[in-house]
C-alpha positions as CSV (number, residue, x, y, z in Angstrom):
1,M,321.4,-0.6,-33.2
2,I,322.8,2.7,-31.8
3,Q,321.4,5.9,-33.4
4,V,323.8,8.8,-33.9
5,E,322.7,12.3,-34.7
6,I,324.8,15.3,-35.5
7,D,323.3,18.6,-34.4
8,S,322.6,20.6,-37.6
9,G,322.9,23.8,-35.7
10,S,326.5,23.2,-34.5
11,G,329.7,24.0,-36.3
12,F,331.4,27.1,-37.6
13,C,329.6,30.4,-37.3
14,F,329.6,32.9,-40.2
15,G,332.7,34.8,-39.0
16,V,334.8,31.6,-38.7
17,T,333.6,30.2,-42.0
18,T,334.6,33.4,-43.7
19,A,338.0,33.5,-42.1
20,I,338.8,29.9,-43.1
21,R,337.6,30.5,-46.6
22,K,339.8,33.5,-47.0
23,A,342.8,31.6,-45.7
24,E,342.1,28.6,-48.0
25,E,341.8,31.0,-51.0
26,E,345.1,32.7,-50.2
27,L,346.9,29.4,-49.5
28,A,345.8,28.0,-52.9
29,T,348.1,30.6,-54.5
30,G,351.1,28.7,-53.0
31,K,352.5,31.9,-51.3
32,P,353.2,32.1,-47.6
33,L,350.4,33.3,-45.4
34,Y,350.7,34.2,-41.7
35,C,347.8,34.2,-39.2
36,L,347.9,36.3,-36.1
37,G,346.9,33.8,-33.4
38,D,345.0,30.6,-33.9
39,I,342.5,31.1,-36.8
40,V,340.0,29.2,-34.7
41,H,340.0,27.7,-31.2
42,N,340.2,24.1,-32.5
43,G,343.5,22.3,-32.6
44,M,342.6,19.9,-35.4
45,E,341.3,22.5,-37.8
46,C,344.5,24.6,-37.1
47,E,346.6,21.6,-37.9
48,R,344.7,21.0,-41.1
49,L,345.4,24.5,-42.2
50,R,349.0,24.3,-41.1
51,K,349.5,21.4,-43.4
52,M,348.2,23.6,-46.2
53,G,350.8,26.2,-45.4
54,L,349.2,28.6,-42.8
55,I,351.8,29.9,-40.4
56,T,350.4,30.9,-37.0
57,I,352.3,33.7,-35.3
58,N,351.9,35.9,-32.2
59,H,352.4,39.7,-31.8
60,D,356.1,39.4,-31.0
61,D,356.6,37.4,-34.2
62,M,354.7,40.0,-36.2
63,R,357.1,42.8,-35.0
64,R,359.9,40.9,-36.8
65,L,358.1,40.4,-40.1
66,H,358.3,42.7,-43.1
67,G,356.6,42.7,-46.5
68,V,354.5,39.6,-45.9
69,K,350.8,38.8,-46.1
70,M,349.0,38.3,-42.8
71,L,345.4,37.2,-42.0
72,L,343.5,38.7,-39.1
73,R,341.0,36.2,-37.8
74,A,337.4,36.7,-36.9
75,H,338.0,38.0,-33.4
76,G,339.4,41.3,-34.6
77,E,342.5,43.3,-33.5
78,P,343.1,46.7,-31.8
79,P,344.3,49.7,-33.8
80,E,347.9,49.1,-32.7
81,T,348.0,46.0,-34.8
82,Y,347.0,47.8,-38.0
83,A,349.6,50.6,-37.3
84,L,352.4,48.0,-36.9
85,A,351.3,46.3,-40.1
86,R,351.6,49.6,-42.0
87,Q,355.0,50.3,-40.4
88,N,356.3,46.9,-41.4
89,K,354.6,46.9,-44.8
90,I,352.6,43.8,-44.0
91,E,349.6,43.3,-46.2
92,I,346.5,42.5,-44.1
93,I,343.8,40.1,-45.2
94,D,341.1,41.2,-42.7
95,A,338.8,38.5,-41.7
96,T,337.4,40.3,-38.7
97,C,333.7,39.2,-38.2
98,P,331.4,42.0,-39.4
99,V,329.5,41.8,-36.0
100,V,332.8,42.3,-34.2
101,L,333.9,45.1,-36.6
102,Q,330.6,47.0,-36.0
103,L,331.0,46.6,-32.3
104,Q,334.6,48.0,-32.4
105,R,333.4,51.0,-34.4
106,R,330.5,51.7,-32.0
107,I,332.8,51.6,-29.0
108,K,335.4,53.9,-30.6
109,R,332.7,56.4,-31.6
110,Q,331.3,56.5,-28.1
111,Y,334.7,56.7,-26.5
112,D,335.8,59.6,-28.8
113,E,332.6,61.5,-27.9
114,N,332.8,60.9,-24.1
115,P,336.3,59.7,-23.0
116,D,335.6,60.4,-19.4
117,A,332.7,57.9,-19.2
118,Q,333.2,54.4,-18.0
119,T,333.3,52.2,-21.1
120,V,332.5,48.7,-19.7
121,I,332.9,45.5,-21.6
122,F,331.3,42.3,-20.4
123,G,333.8,39.7,-21.6
124,K,336.7,37.4,-20.9
125,P,339.8,39.3,-19.9
126,G,342.7,38.6,-22.3
127,H,340.4,37.1,-25.0
128,A,341.4,38.2,-28.5
129,E,338.1,39.9,-29.2
130,V,338.1,41.7,-25.9
131,L,341.6,43.0,-26.5
132,G,340.5,44.4,-29.8
133,L,337.5,46.1,-28.2
134,V,339.6,47.6,-25.3
135,G,342.0,48.9,-27.9
136,Q,339.3,51.2,-29.3
137,T,339.5,53.2,-26.0
138,N,343.3,53.6,-25.6
139,S,343.1,50.7,-23.2
140,R,340.8,52.6,-20.8
141,A,337.8,50.3,-21.0
142,I,336.8,48.3,-17.9
143,V,336.4,44.6,-18.5
144,I,334.0,42.6,-16.3
145,A,334.3,38.9,-16.5
146,H,331.4,37.9,-14.2
147,F,328.3,39.4,-12.7
148,D,329.9,40.1,-9.3
149,D,332.5,42.3,-11.0
150,V,329.8,44.9,-11.8
151,K,329.7,45.9,-8.1
152,N,333.2,47.5,-8.5
153,L,332.0,50.2,-10.9
154,D,331.7,53.9,-10.0
155,Y,327.9,54.5,-10.0
156,N,328.4,58.3,-9.8
157,R,330.0,58.4,-13.3
158,D,328.4,57.7,-16.7
159,I,328.5,54.0,-17.7
160,Y,328.3,52.7,-21.3
161,L,328.0,48.9,-21.3
162,Y,328.8,46.6,-24.1
163,S,329.4,42.8,-24.4
164,Q,331.8,40.5,-26.1
165,T,329.7,39.0,-28.9
166,T,329.7,35.4,-27.6
167,K,328.7,36.0,-23.9
168,S,325.5,34.8,-22.2
169,L,322.5,36.9,-22.8
170,D,321.0,36.1,-19.4
171,E,324.1,37.2,-17.5
172,F,324.3,40.4,-19.6
173,H,320.7,41.3,-18.6
174,R,321.4,40.6,-14.9
175,I,324.3,43.1,-15.2
176,I,322.0,45.7,-16.9
177,D,319.4,45.3,-14.1
178,Y,322.0,45.7,-11.4
179,I,323.5,48.9,-12.9
180,Q,320.0,50.4,-13.5
181,E,319.2,49.8,-9.8
182,H,322.5,51.4,-8.5
183,I,323.3,54.2,-11.0
184,S,323.2,57.7,-9.5
185,P,320.4,59.9,-10.8
186,S,323.1,62.4,-11.9
187,A,324.9,59.8,-14.1
188,T,324.0,58.4,-17.5
189,F,323.7,54.7,-18.1
190,R,323.3,53.2,-21.6
191,S,323.6,49.5,-22.5
192,F,324.1,48.1,-26.0
193,D,323.1,44.5,-26.7
194,T,326.0,43.4,-28.9
195,I,325.7,39.7,-28.4
196,C,325.8,37.8,-31.7
197,R,322.4,36.1,-32.1
198,Q,323.9,33.3,-34.3
199,V,325.8,32.3,-31.1
200,A,323.1,33.2,-28.5
201,N,320.4,31.3,-30.4
202,R,322.5,28.1,-30.1
203,M,321.9,28.0,-26.4
204,P,318.1,27.1,-26.6
205,N,318.8,24.9,-29.6
206,I,321.5,22.9,-27.9
207,S,319.3,22.6,-24.8
208,R,316.7,20.9,-26.8
209,F,319.2,18.7,-28.6
210,A,320.9,17.6,-25.4
211,G,317.5,16.5,-24.0
212,C,316.8,14.3,-27.0
213,H,319.6,11.8,-26.5
214,D,320.9,9.3,-23.9
215,L,324.5,10.5,-24.4
216,I,325.9,13.8,-25.7
217,L,329.4,14.1,-27.1
218,F,330.3,17.8,-27.3
219,V,333.2,18.2,-29.7
220,C,335.2,21.3,-29.0
221,G,338.7,22.7,-28.5
222,R,339.3,23.3,-24.9
223,K,340.4,27.0,-25.5
224,S,336.9,27.9,-27.0
225,S,335.0,30.3,-24.8
226,N,331.6,29.8,-26.3
227,G,332.3,26.0,-26.3
228,K,332.6,26.0,-22.5
229,V,329.3,27.9,-22.2
230,L,327.5,25.6,-24.6
231,F,328.9,22.4,-23.1
232,N,327.9,23.5,-19.6
233,E,324.3,23.9,-20.9
234,C,324.5,20.4,-22.4
235,K,325.7,19.1,-19.0
236,R,322.9,20.9,-17.2
237,V,320.2,19.4,-19.4
238,N,321.9,16.0,-19.8
239,P,324.4,14.9,-17.1
240,N,325.6,12.2,-19.5
241,S,327.5,14.7,-21.6
242,Y,331.2,14.6,-22.4
243,L,333.5,17.3,-23.9
244,I,336.0,15.8,-26.3
245,E,338.5,17.4,-28.8
246,G,338.3,14.5,-31.2
247,P,337.4,10.9,-31.8
248,E,340.4,9.5,-30.1
249,E,339.0,10.7,-26.7
250,I,335.8,8.7,-27.0
251,D,335.6,6.1,-24.3
252,R,333.9,2.9,-25.4
253,S,332.4,2.4,-22.0
254,W,330.3,5.5,-22.3
255,I,328.3,3.8,-25.1
256,E,327.3,0.7,-23.1
257,G,323.5,0.5,-22.7
258,V,323.0,3.7,-24.8
259,S,320.4,3.8,-27.6
260,T,320.8,7.4,-29.0
261,I,323.9,9.5,-29.1
262,G,323.9,13.2,-30.0
263,I,327.1,14.9,-31.4
264,C,327.3,18.7,-31.2
265,G,329.9,21.4,-30.9
266,A,330.9,25.0,-30.6
267,T,331.1,27.8,-33.2
268,S,334.7,26.8,-33.7
269,T,334.0,23.1,-34.3
270,P,334.4,21.9,-38.0
271,K,331.7,19.7,-39.3
272,W,334.3,17.2,-40.6
273,L,335.4,16.6,-37.1
274,M,331.9,15.8,-35.8
275,D,331.6,13.5,-38.8
276,K,334.8,11.7,-37.7
277,C,333.4,11.2,-34.2
278,R,330.2,9.7,-35.6
279,D,332.2,7.3,-37.8
280,C,334.3,6.3,-34.8
281,I,331.2,5.4,-32.8
282,L,329.7,3.5,-35.7
283,G,333.0,1.6,-36.1
284,F,333.0,0.2,-32.6
């Protein structure tokens, strides 16, 4: 008999849970609700909410809208988005994650005090959260995607380092160490650990979970940044790990000769989807 365990630590983080709850509450009124970008990086959850009436739009669509209600997802938005909403009389339901909101305010405050310093953000270029953070600096912040990018900074100028909330703590600390070793004595360097612990703590937890099972099914939308990081950790600990978006991607041959299966996911993975994957396996 195959044993299937769903990781209790996987699934929506606080910010995503709040955004979806706000969307569901508004949709329950029966009035149209627009969402700027995918509410969560999970196609199946987006489809569930679309069926409830949520209309996903991009920034070009937003420019053509007037007098509607629009939800801002957990990732946050730059100041220009709020200005356009005011101009077009769009009512905002702000579901920006409190951790992201605090980070935006901190970057804006530092930039306003010292605009000539290098504001550096360790994050994924083009990611919605990062665009919101860069927007706090009139688009002057420098985004570094990987450790090697840190070598391109000007070490004779002040550096203020921040991180996208879902990045790797280990890589962030490597970047800090490198800057400390190379910064000019005449320049100031300050780093701010802005990584969300609810996400960061999932790394050690998922490592332990992956090591407890013969097979790991990591359920995740392929657009999820933290999903890629967490899946890679599963794969490192347990090479018999597979990333799937839903139960229809489960290959029956993976299960042959397997006694225990662990199902886990990203901060954007709904619990109901992991349940469906478990039911699919038990139905084979």
